[in-house]
N, C-alpha and C positions, 0 to 999 in steps of 0.2 A: 455122379455126378452128371448132369444135364448134356447131351451129348454139342449141344452148343454152346457150352460154355469150354467144353474141351475144346473144340474147335478157334475158339475165342482166342482160348491161352497159350494155343501149341501152335496156331497155324502161322506158314512162313510171312503173311499180310498180318500183322498184328495192328486191330484199330487204335486210331486214334485215340482212342480214351485210355487204354493202357499203355500205349506209349507218353501219355497228359501224365500218371498216376506215378508213371514210373523217373520221370523226374522231380516228384520229392524225394528220390530215395538221397543224392548229396544228401538235404537237409537233416533226412530220421536216422541216414545211419550214425550220428552222432551221438544219439542218444543213449544205444545200449553200449558206447566205446564206455560212455560216464556211469551210466549206472554197475555195469558187471566188474568195470575195474573198482569204484566205492563200496560195493557189496564184494569182492575180493580182501581189500582194505579193511573191512569192520573185520570180517573174518579172521583176520591175521589181528588186526587188535586186541580182540577176547582174546588174546594169550597172555595179557595182564590182566590180573584182577578189576582195577579201578572202570575196565569196560566192559568188562561180564552183562551189566545189564541192559547192552542194548542187541546180547544173545538173541533176544523172543523178538527181535524186529528184524533182524537180516534179512531174512526169508520173505519179507514184502520188499528190499530193492531187491534181490534177484527177481520176485515177479515183474517187478517192471520190468528188468534186463530180460527176460524171456521174452513178454509183449515187445515190448520193442523192439526185438532182433527177431522175431514173427515179422516184421512189416516191413524192416530193412531189406530182411531177404526177398520178401513177398515183393516189392517194389525194384528190390533191384535186378530182379527178374525179368519185372515187367521193363526194365529200361535196356535189358541186356539184346531185346528183341527189336533195337531198331536195326541190330546189325552194324554199328557203327565199332565194333570194338574186337581188339584179338582175339578171337576164339579158344587159343587154350591158355591165357590168362585170366578170360571170361570163365571158363571150367575153373580153374582151381582156386578163384576169387569167390564165387556161390559154393561152391563146394565147404569152401572155410567157414562163409555165412551160415550154411547148413549144421556143419561140426560145431559149430558155437550153440547155435539154435541149442541142440542135442546136448550138448554137453552143460548149459545154463540150465533146460529143465531138471538134469538130473541132478544139479547141486541146487535146486532150487528144494526140494525132497528131501535132499540133504539136509537141510538149512531146516527146514522147519520143522525136521522129524529128529533134528540135531543127532545127527547118526554120525558114531566116528569112526573112520576105516582102519584095520590094521595099517603098520608099519610104514605109518606118515601117508595113507591113501589120502587124506584131504590135500594136503598140501601139494604131494604130484598132482591131483584132478586142478586144483586151485591156479600150480602154475602151466597147467595143459593148457588151461583157459585163456591167461593171462598172455602166451605164444600164441594160442591161435589168433587172437583178439590184432597184433603185431605185423602179424604174418600176411593177416587177411586183411587189413588194412595197407599190408603195403602195397599188396597186388592190386587193389585198388588205386594204391595213387598211380600206378604203370601203367594202369588202361590211363587213365586223367592225363598224368605227364608225361609218360614215356617212360621205358626200363634202366633209365641211366639218369633220373631223374634224383634220387636220392643220394646218389654217388660223384653226381656231375663235379662237384668241385670238394674232392673227396683229396688227400694225399694218394698218391700212387703207389704207395704200402698198402691204403686199407681198400681202393679200385684194385688189386690183382687179386687178394681175400675174396675179391666179392664177383672174381672171374668177369673182370674189365680189365683192357686195355687201357698202356697209361694215358695220360691226357694226351692229347693233342696238342702240336706245337701251336699256338695264337700266331693268326698275320700279324707280322710286323707293324707300329704304329705311322701310317702315310702321313709325310710330309707335303709332297709334291700330286699333282693331277698325273704324272705323267706313267706314276707308279701306278695305279689303283689298275685294279681288274673285273671287269667288268662282270663278272658273276659273281665270285668268289669275294668281291670286297663291296658290289652294290646290291644286287640281286638277291642271291642268300641270304646277306641279313635280316633284309625285309623280309622274308621268308621266316627265315626263326621268331624274328618276334613277334610275326601278328598270324603269322597263319598255323606251326607245325607243331602246337598245341593238340588242334582239331585234326592235323593230317599229320598220323607219324609212323610208324611200324605197329604200334598198340592200338591207336584209335585211329582209326582212317575212313573219316566218315564220306561216303562217296566211295569207298573205295579209293580215296583220294593220299596220293603217301605223298608227303613234298621237303622230305628232309633230303634229298639228295636232287641233280642236273639232271638222272636219268628217271627217278621215279617221277619228277614233274613231267617229264619227257609224254611219257606214257599214261597220264594222265589218269582219269578213274572210272566209275562204269556209265558213266554219260560219253566216252571218248577221250577225245585230246581236249585239256584244256589251254593247250597255245599254238596257236596254228604262224609260223615262224614268218615274220613277213605282214601279219594279216591281222591289225587288231581288230577290225571289226567281226572274224572268225573266231578270235580267243576266246571262249567260255570265261576264262580267266579276269582276263583284263574289264568285261562285259560285267562280272558280279563283282567288283569291287568300285565301281563305274556308278551301278547302281542307285536309286534311292534308299538313304540307310531303313526305312519301314517297307523294304520291297522284302519276299522273303526268300528271294534268293542272294540276297546283297549276299557278300561276303567282308569279314570275319560274322559269324552268327554268336548269337549267344551272349549280346550287349557289349563284346569284348571290344576296344580300340579300334577305331578303320584308321585303315592308310589316311597318309597326309596328303594335301594336293601334287606334296613332292617327290613320295613315292610311286604314289599314281601314273605322275608325268613320267618317271623313270622309268616305269614297268612296260607303259606304252613306247616309247621311245625305245625300248631293249628289242621287245616284240618286233615292232618295225624294222629293225638293224637285222633280222633272223635269229634274233634269241641264242645268240653262242654260248657256248657253254666257261669260254675261257678268251684270255686276250686284253691287250691293255683298251683300256677308252679312247684314249687319244686315237689309237688305230681305227675307230669306227668314226672319226670328224665328226662328233657334237658340234653342233651349233652353241651360239653363248648360254641361250639359257637353258640347258642342259649344263653346261660347265657349270653353271651359277649352282644350278640345283643341286650338284655334285660335290661341290666346295662348303655349300651349308651343309648337305646330310653327313661329310664328314671333320665337319672344322674347317678344312682348308683354307678356305680366303678371309675366316675369321680371322686363323692366327700365323698362319702361315711365314707374313712377311716379319712378323714378330720376333720370328725369331732370323731373321741377318740382319747381321750387324749392318750397323750406321753408320757415319762418321760424325766426331763431334762437331756441335754446329761450330761458325768463327766465332771467336770474342767478343767481334766488332757486331757483331749483330745482334750478341743478345744485348750488350752496351744501350744498342740502339733502342732496342725493343724496353730495356729495367727502363731506362730514359722517360719515354713515352709513358709508362706508368704500368707496364708488364710485370708479373712476379713469373721468372720463367723455370719451371725445375727439370731435373733429371727424375724419369718413374722407375727406371731398371737399375740394379748397381752395376750388370756390365756390358749396358749398350744405350742410346743415346735418344732413348725416344722421350719424348717432353710434352709437359705440360705448362700452356699459355695462360694466366690467370687475371683476366683485367676488372673483377668484381672489386677487387679494392681500392682501387684509384679512383680519386680525386680528379682527374683529370679525363680532358677530354678525349676520346677516340680519335682518329683521324687518315687521311688516307694512305699519307704515307707510313702509319704504325701497321697498316693491314697489309701493305706492299711488302713492309718486310716482312713481316708475316711468309708472306709467300716464297723466303728466301728458305727457310727452315720443313722445308713442307715434306720433307723424306723423315723428317725428327717428329713433328708436331703430331700427337693421335689426341690428347686433348686439348680443347679450346675454354675457355668460360671467361663471358663477356656478359654477364649479368647486373642490369643495373646502370647499363652504359647509353652511348648515343649511337650505338649502331643503329645502321639503317639499312633500308630495303636495297639500296644502288652497293651495300658494303658488301652484301652476301654475293652477288657477284664474285669478288674477289674469294670469300671463303668457300665460297661452293667449288673453289679449284684448291686444295685441301683436303686431295682424296685421300690421304691415310687417317682422315680424324675419326675418332669411333665414339668420343665423346664432345657431344655442343651442345652449348648452357647459352639460351636465348634469353631468358629470363626476365621478367621485368621491364622489359625494353618496347619497342615501336613497331617491331617486324611486324610485317601483315603479310594475306597473301603474295603479295606483289614482288616482293622479296626470297618469300616460300619457294619459289618457283626456282629458283639458282640451285638450290642446293638436291638437286636429283642424282650428281650424280655420287654423292658421297656415297659406295655403295659399300661403304665397311664400316658406317655409321652404324654405333649400336645404342647406342642413348640419343635424344631431342628434349630438353627443358624447355618448352612454349610455356612456361608458367605464367602467368597475368602478360601477355601479348594481343594482336588483334588477330591474328592469322582465323579461319571459319575454312568457308567450304571447297577452296586450294589443298584442304590437307586433302580429300579424297582423292583426289588425281596425283601426289607428291609421296604423300606416305610410301603407297603400293610397289612405289620406283627403287624403296630404300631396302634393298633382298634382307640384309643384316640385322635390320633395326629391333631392336628386342623389350626397347621402353620409352614410352612416349606421355612427358609432363603436359597436359592441357587444361588444367584447374584455374578457372577466371577469366580462361581466352574466350574468343567470339566463338569459340565452334561451340555445338548443340547436344544434344542427348542425342537426337536424331543423326550426327556425321559421327559421332561416337560410335551410333550402333556397326554403322556399315562400315568403320576400319575394322571393328570387332570382324565381321565376317569376312574382310576379304584379308583380314593377318591375321588367322588362329593363336598365333603363337606370340604374336605381339601383349604385351603387357603396357593397358595405355591409365595413367593415373590423373583421370577427371573430377574435380566437383563443381558441380554445376549453380553451386552456391557460390 
């Protein structure tokens, strides 16, 4: 073999073209698995008389298995040159692939010449090939997902047989922000979801392992990635805030980027000297961070719903009913309410809206569809601080009234179908932190406004039909 080619193949600094071809290994590797298992199944099937006619064709399937295994082995070797994988697991994965290649070549000739090995030799050899396929595939899975991936959710007895410890006790469900541990409940889950698939014990891209606080602070081949108290010098923060098309952006390989909330939280944590533990509240978070954490953990959305509220006074409900509202209790064991005016034939009055304020601790859904609600009325409706769902469709509400709703921080659904709202949406909607659904069809909103809203709140579902 040409010495230059040997240098390219075995150099400590492999060329980009080899690494490029190596990236095709995960695609190619499924072909030999399919061909070889199909060939083995076909061999077993010829034990039955009706399948004997295929006996003369099976060696072609083995040949396809041999060829595809050869390319999978070569491309797998190219991929291993990146140095991003655990050397011990790579060793067994590579030699497992080579063993499959050798065994499949042997069985190709056995099948072609229809050799029968005594003492059930054919069956033993086929079983050996099948075992090696599953073993080598398991090693490949460990390289990609980590050694605990297969048994992560297995019952403890099975984990014990696999040599793994019992499942660790999960963190208890949090209901109060005072109980939130800054690293265990906030930073570590972000790393688990977005980062450790590429930075774990088996697959340490850039020699970086993010599975624990100590390894996170240790850094990788380029040094420390977190400098406590200094986000401008912390390479982790730099990488997660780069443009997504930048070569240093993390996470790589088209994986889902961190959300704006997650990036802000990591930046705040680093500026607070990146503690390994401790309650969030001990770090004096500002309102923006508290809202961020509430959204991350779902506390702001649902915590108040677990609180017991007193039943409203009967005279208040009677007054609302007489003014045209239908009032319904939404929970069996609590008194959160819906007030529905959409079926009323009466005029909505200032007095009835004032009455709504007397049940603002209980009122979480309000439906004013097709009513005469005005922009001025929304001043009072904007004080219903626990509203989660507000329906103002088919009304004359405009941008002037919309500005009174910015304090509805718990609002999840806002229906502005067939209203006059337009440009003010850009200023108000981003101020509603928990808004998940917005209905804008047949309003004065334009496609340009909707596009801007989608950019400012990527997790917001907007139902909009310009026609």
